C-alpha positions in Angstrom: 19.1 186.3 -26.7 22.7 187.3 -26.8 24.1 188.2 -23.4 26.1 191.4 -23.1 29.6 190.8 -21.7 29.8 194.4 -20.3 26.9 193.8 -18.0 26.7 192.0 -14.6 28.9 188.9 -15.1 27.3 185.4 -15.2 29.2 182.7 -13.4 28.4 179.0 -14.0 28.6 176.9 -10.8 28.7 173.1 -11.4 29.7 169.9 -9.8 28.7 166.3 -9.8 26.2 164.7 -7.5 27.6 164.8 -3.9 30.2 167.4 -4.7 28.7 170.0 -2.3 27.7 172.4 -5.1 24.5 173.5 -3.2 26.6 174.3 -0.2 29.0 176.3 -2.4 26.0 178.2 -3.9 24.8 179.1 -0.5 28.2 180.6 0.4 28.3 182.6 -2.8 24.8 183.9 -2.2 25.9 185.0 1.3 28.7 187.0 -0.5 26.0 188.9 -2.4 25.8 187.0 -5.7 22.4 186.6 -7.3 21.4 183.0 -7.7 19.6 181.1 -10.5 19.0 177.4 -9.6 18.6 175.2 -12.7 17.4 172.2 -10.7 14.6 174.3 -9.2 13.6 175.5 -12.7 13.5 171.9 -13.8 11.3 171.0 -10.8 8.9 173.9 -11.6 8.8 172.8 -15.3 7.7 169.3 -14.2 5.3 170.3 -11.5 1.8 168.8 -11.5 -0.2 170.0 -14.6 2.8 171.8 -16.2 2.5 172.1 -20.0 5.9 170.4 -20.5 4.4 167.2 -19.1 2.2 166.9 -22.2 5.4 166.7 -24.3 6.9 164.2 -22.0 3.8 162.0 -22.0 3.6 162.2 -25.8 7.2 161.1 -26.0 7.4 158.4 -23.3 3.8 157.4 -22.8 1.6 157.4 -19.6 3.7 154.7 -17.8 5.9 157.2 -16.0 2.9 159.2 -14.7 1.0 158.6 -11.4 -1.9 160.5 -13.0 -2.0 160.5 -16.8 -5.2 162.4 -17.4 -4.5 165.2 -19.8 -6.4 167.6 -17.6 -4.1 166.9 -14.6 -0.8 165.2 -15.5 1.4 164.2 -12.5 4.9 162.9 -13.2 6.1 159.9 -11.2 9.7 161.0 -10.5 10.9 157.6 -9.3 9.6 155.8 -12.4 11.1 158.6 -14.6 14.5 158.2 -12.9 14.4 154.5 -13.4 13.7 155.0 -17.1 16.2 157.7 -17.9 19.1 156.4 -15.8 19.0 152.9 -17.2 18.6 153.8 -20.9 21.0 156.3 -22.5 18.7 157.1 -25.4 15.8 157.8 -23.2 18.0 160.1 -21.1 19.1 162.0 -24.2 15.5 162.5 -25.4 14.3 163.5 -21.9 17.2 166.0 -21.5 16.5 167.4 -24.9 13.0 168.3 -23.9 14.0 169.8 -20.6 17.2 171.6 -21.5 15.7 173.9 -24.1 13.0 174.9 -21.6 15.5 175.4 -18.7 17.8 177.5 -20.9 14.9 179.8 -21.9 14.0 180.4 -18.3 17.6 181.0 -17.3 18.0 183.6 -20.0 14.8 185.3 -18.8 16.0 185.4 -15.2 19.5 186.7 -16.2 17.8 189.5 -18.2 15.5 190.3 -15.2 18.4 190.4 -12.7 20.6 192.6 -15.0 17.8 195.1 -15.5 17.4 195.5 -11.7 20.4 194.0 -9.9 20.4 193.7 -6.1 22.5 196.5 -4.4 26.2 195.5 -4.3 25.7 192.3 -6.4 29.0 191.3 -7.9 27.5 188.8 -10.4 24.9 186.2 -11.2 25.5 182.5 -10.3 23.9 179.9 -12.5 23.8 176.8 -10.2 23.5 173.8 -12.6 24.8 170.2 -12.1 24.4 169.6 -15.9 25.9 172.9 -16.9 28.0 171.6 -19.7 25.6 168.8 -20.8 22.8 171.3 -21.2 24.9 173.9 -22.9 24.3 176.4 -20.1 28.1 177.2 -20.0 27.5 179.1 -23.3 25.6 181.7 -21.2 28.5 182.1 -18.7 31.4 184.5 -18.6 33.3 181.9 -16.6 32.7 178.5 -14.8 33.5 177.3 -11.3 33.7 173.5 -10.8 33.3 172.1 -7.3 35.3 168.9 -7.4 35.5 165.9 -5.1 36.9 162.4 -5.4 34.2 160.0 -6.9 34.3 157.6 -4.0 33.7 160.4 -1.5 30.7 161.6 -3.6 29.2 158.2 -3.7 29.5 157.8 0.1 28.0 161.2 0.7 25.0 160.6 -1.6 24.3 157.1 -0.2 24.3 158.6 3.3 22.2 161.6 2.3 19.6 159.9 0.1 19.6 156.3 1.3 20.7 155.2 -2.2 22.8 152.2 -3.1 26.4 152.7 -4.5 25.2 151.2 -7.7 22.4 153.7 -8.1 24.7 156.6 -7.5 27.4 155.2 -9.8 24.7 154.9 -12.6 23.9 158.5 -12.2 27.5 159.6 -12.3 28.2 157.5 -15.4 25.4 159.3 -17.2 27.1 162.6 -16.7 30.1 164.3 -18.3 33.3 163.0 -16.8 35.0 164.8 -13.9 38.2 165.1 -16.0 36.4 166.8 -18.9 34.7 169.2 -16.5 38.0 170.1 -14.9 39.6 170.8 -18.3 36.7 173.0 -19.3 36.3 175.0 -16.1 37.9 178.3 -15.3 38.2 177.6 -11.6 38.3 174.2 -9.9 37.5 174.3 -6.2 38.4 171.2 -4.2 35.8 170.3 -1.6 37.4 167.2 0.0 37.9 169.1 3.3 35.5 170.7 5.7 33.0 173.6 5.2 35.5 176.2 6.4 38.0 175.2 3.7 35.3 175.3 1.0 34.2 178.8 2.1 37.8 180.1 2.2 38.5 178.7 -1.3 35.3 180.3 -2.7 36.2 183.6 -1.1 39.5 183.4 -2.9 37.9 182.7 -6.2 35.2 185.4 -5.7 38.0 187.9 -5.1 39.5 187.0 -8.5 36.4 187.4 -10.5 
């Protein structure tokens, strides 16, 4: 589907793990933007019994499933993460399966929102940590990057998830570099300060869209 550029604008919102992207999305939603959450779409696609799990099982085998019966497939998310974040080729294959499904659903949701937009809605936010990696940026009129120093991100995620710095670093290393994202984004919003600073910066950006 080709997206019409004279319709409700589509804004990509991205940022690495621990950047505060979800907080930024909440602020933009409070400003009236419609919200499409790529992570939530991914979670729904891999819910227990989802048809996509059959493709994942055929590709990776039953070892990453807690229930591998074809009638009721249940993905073991911890085992899946251990596999894909320690083997680049497996990550590429897994992402290839997921990205095409996620993009199809995002396009469907964009079309639905544009046909019946909420009153006063200034645009549609696609909230996607792997926006560029998945090619979702091609659906967007512009992109906002939430940016934070890597060491701060690692500290935040360790505190939030109980992860080790090595685990967080491994996830970061499997994503597009911060420098490349900054070069590609239309707006870069620094989130090294407090929530009030982030909200003020996002209001400034929203006013320029």
